[in-house]
N, C-alpha and C positions, 0 to 999 in steps of 0.2 A: 544270606542268613535266613533261616527259617523263622517264621513268626509263631510265637506260642500264644494260643488263644485259651483264655480261661472262661469256663462256663459256670455261671453262678446259678444254683438251684434255689428258688425262693419257695419256702413252704407256706401254705395258707395260714393266715393269721388266726383263723378260727379253729385251728387244731388244738384239741385239749383232751385231757383224760376225762372219762365219763364220771368217775367218782372224784369229787373235788372237796377237799377240806378247806373251810373258810373261817375267817376270824372277823369279828366286829366288836370294836370297843364301844361298849354301851353301858350307861349307868355306872361309870367308874370301874367297869370290869371288862377284861378281854374275854369276850364270849366266843364260843365255837359253834359251828354247825356244818353239816355235810349236805351236799347236794348231789343228785344224780341227774345228769343230762342225757336224755335218750339218744341212741345212736343215730336216729333219723332227724335230730333237731336241725331246723332250717332257720337261719337268723332273719329270714324275710317273712316268716309266719309266726303269729303270736301263739303261745302255748299256755295251758293251765298250770297252776302250781298246786301241789298236794303236800301239806305239812303233816308229818307223822311224829308224835311225841312219845318218848319212852316213859316208863313208869318211874315212880319215886325210887331213888337210890340206883337208877339205871344209867345207861350210856347210849348215846346216839348210834355208835357203831354197832353195838349189839342189837339194838332195836332194828336197824336197817337190815341186818342179816335175818332176824326173826320174821319180819313182815314181808320181806322179799318184794316190795313194791317196785324195785328196779326192773324186774322182769316184765311186769305189767307196763311200766313206763316205756319200755322199748317198743311195744306194739301200740299202746294207746297214745303216746306222744305227749306226756306231761313231764314237768320237772318235779322230782321228788325232793323234799326238804326235810332233813332230820336235825332239828336243833338240839343242842346240849343244855340240859338244865344246869343252873348255877348251884354251888355248894350252899347249903342252908346251915350256916354256923349257929344261928340263934335257935334252930330246932334240934340241935345235936344234944343228946343226953350226955351227962358227965361220964367220962371214961370211954366213950365210943368214938368211932371215926366219923367225921362229918360226911354227910351224903348229899347227893343231888336232889333237887326238888323243883317243882313248878309252882307250888303254893307254899311259900315260905311261912314258917310258923308265925302266927299273928301275935302282936302287932308288927307290921313290916311296911317299909316304904319301897320294897322291891317290887317292880312292876314288869312282869314278863309279857304282859299284853302289848306294851309299847315296844318291847324287844322284837316281837313277831312283826309288828307294823314296820319296824326299821329294816328287818330282813326283806319284807315285801318291797319296800322302796329301793333297797340296795340291788336286789335281783332285777327289778324293773329297769334299772339303769344299765345293767350288764347283759340282759337277755330280752328277747321279745316276749313279754309276758301279757297274757290276757287277764287284766286285773278284774274283769267281771267273773272270772272263773278261778277263784282262789278257794281251796278246800282245806279242811282240817280234820284230823282224826288222832286218836291216841289210845294208849293202853294204861289201865289202872289210874294212877294219878295223872298221867298224860290224857286219859279220857275225861277226867274231871276238868282238866285245863281246857279241853276242847269245848266243853259246855261254857266255860268262862269266855272263850273267844266268841262263841255264838251269842253270848249275853253282852259282852263289852267291846267287841271289835266287829260288831255286826255289819258295819258299813264296808268292811273289807272281805268278809267271809260269805261265800255264796251258799254253802251247805257243809254239814259236818257230821261226824260219827264218833261214838264213844264205845270202846270195848272194855268190859270189866271195870268200869268206872262210873260212879254216881254223879249226881248234880248237887251242888251245895244248896241248902235251903236259903231262902232270902234272909231269914233271921241270922243264920250263921254268917252269910256273906256280908251282911250289913253291920251286925253288932260286933263280930269278932275281927273281921278283916277290914271293915270300912269300905267295902267295894260298892255298896248300894245294892238295890234290888236288881234282878236280871231285867235288862231293858233292850231287847233286840229292836232294830230299826226297820226291819222288813220281814215279810213272811219267809221263813227259813226251813228248808227241808232238813230233817235230822233222822239218823238211823242209830239205834242202840243195840248192841249185842251183849247179852247178859246171861249168866248162868244162875239157875235158881238154887244151886248148891254152893254159891260163892259166899264164903264166910269172912272175907276181909271186911273190916268195919266200914270202910269207905266205898264198898261196892256190893253190899248185901242186896239181894233181890227185893226184900221187904223194907229196905232202908235202915237208917240208924239215926233216929230222931234224938235231939233237935238239929243234927248236923247235916245228914245226907238224906236225900229223898229216895223213896221207893220207886221202882220202875213204873208202877202204875201212876204215881204222882208226876213223874217226868213226862210220860206220854200224854197225860191229861193236860199238863201245862202247855206243851207244844201243840197239842190238838186244839186247845182253846185259843192259843195265840194265833195259830195259822188258820183258824176257822175251818177245820176239816170236817168230814163226816163224823158223827158222834160214835158210831159203831165201826169197829175195824173189820176188814176182810181177813179171814183166818185161813191159812193153808199149812199143811204139814210138809216139811222138806223130806225128800226121800232119804231113808236111813241106809245110806250106801256103805257105811262102816258099822257093822254090828258089834264090833269089839271095843268101841270107845266108851261104852257105858252111858251114852247120851243120845238124845234126838233133838231136832230143831223144829220149833213152831214159828211160823212167820205171821206177824200181825201188821196190817197196813191201814192207816187212817188216810183216806184219799180225799180228793176234791177240795183241797185248801185254796186259799187266796193265791193268785198267780200260779195255780195248778200245783202247789207244793204238797208234799205228803210227809207223814211221820211213819217210820217203820221200826218194828221191834223184831229182832231175831232172838227168841227165847230158847236158850240151850237147856233143855230139861235134863237134869242130872249133871249139868256142867258146872265147873268151878271157876277159879280165877285164871282164865286162860285166854289165849289168842287162837280161836279155832282155825284149824288148818296147819298150825304150828305146834300147838299142844292142846290136849283135851279133845274136844269134838273134831272129828275128821269128815263129817258129812258136808261141811262147807269150808270155804277158805274165807276168813274174815277180810283179807286184803282184796280179794276179787269182789266180794259182796260190797265192800265199801266203795271201790272205784265204780262199779256198775251203778250204784245208787247215786253218789254225789255228782257223777259226770253228766247226769241228765239235766242239771240245773246250772243257771248262772245267777248273778246277783239280783236279777229281775224275776226269778222263779224258774219254772220248767221251761227249758229252751224250746221255743216255738209256740209257747202258750200265748194266746191273746187274752187280754183282760176281759174281753166280752164273753169268754167262755164261762166265767163264773156265774153269769146270769142264765146260762143255758144248760147247766149240769143236770137239771131235773127233766130235761126234754129227751126222752128215750130215742127220738128219731135223730138227735144231733150228737152222734158219736162217730168221730172221724179219727183216722190215724194221722198223727202229726209228725211221727218220727219212728224209724226202725233202727235199732242198734244191736250190735253183736254182744258176745259175752263180756267184752272189755269196754263197752260203752261207746264204741265207734259207730258212726252212722253207716248203715249198710243197706243192701237191697235184697229182695227175695232171691234165694238160691237153694238148690237141693242140699239136703242133709246137713244144713247149718242150723244151730240153735240161735234163734233171733228173738228179740223182745220188742213187741209192738206197743208204742206209747200212744195213748188216746187223749183227746182234748178234755176228757173228764178227769184226767189224772190217773186213770187206771193203766195197768201194764199187763200184757198177755205174753206168755212164753210159747213160742211155736217152733215146730220142726217141720220143714217142708220136705216131703218125700217124693214129690213128682212135679 
């Protein structure tokens, strides 16, 4: 009699779809969020997290498609997280459909800050997460919420960025929402991308007092908190698309504590947009954000020594501490590649080696 041999094929337990829809029961609500795990994820190596928040009345799935962080994730090696805002029933006008929100109409006991902390804890149990490198960014109301994370979840957020979204004044935050004043716990690098023709009341370039701060007030706040240089370094971004009706000016306040910096990308003629997806096409907001935040961890500029702060004024003490490529990955000198040289004084130089 012939023997029949069965061969059982065992598939790896770590096989998964890269886009994963997840649920978390939090604050009495079944909350949703989407994560994107890069194709090169290795469960033996810790990776950063990047949160990206949709605007008011928006959805995580649409925001994921707009920002396209997934493409950057595949090369830079971070997990992208797109949380879904909860429905703000209290903030809904009579006769209208309830919409999603990150900052529910005051007064409210709804706290999305704790929701984000719960996502971090959940993902840290499921993946190898570098909890010193958790970043946040957002669009419009999601950008406002990113400031709130920098103010109220500072012990978990290493650096953050806001696109077309302002920062709440301390009076509005305290008196109307009951959040208290902004109180970050460590020097924090921040990048804001703002259009000077943005006429949304919560993201006007000149602010909307007494509720939302002007861009100049935001940069002054973080410049003072981080103890950066008083005057910014100003550069014009190449106007590579002359048909978008706008240009970009970059301002950087350097040499902050722990080598952190404050950066503003001012879109001159820009509106309520996510550059690279809509409005200005000279820059990609998503690429600029990752390039900026990925330089930092919870302790400041990666590779920065606390001793550097006492030596920034010494012109003979300027050394390269890191070289990264366009996506924030550490790199080495090579021909025809665009590289960013990060120095111990907090400054960054863009170089292209041709020989």
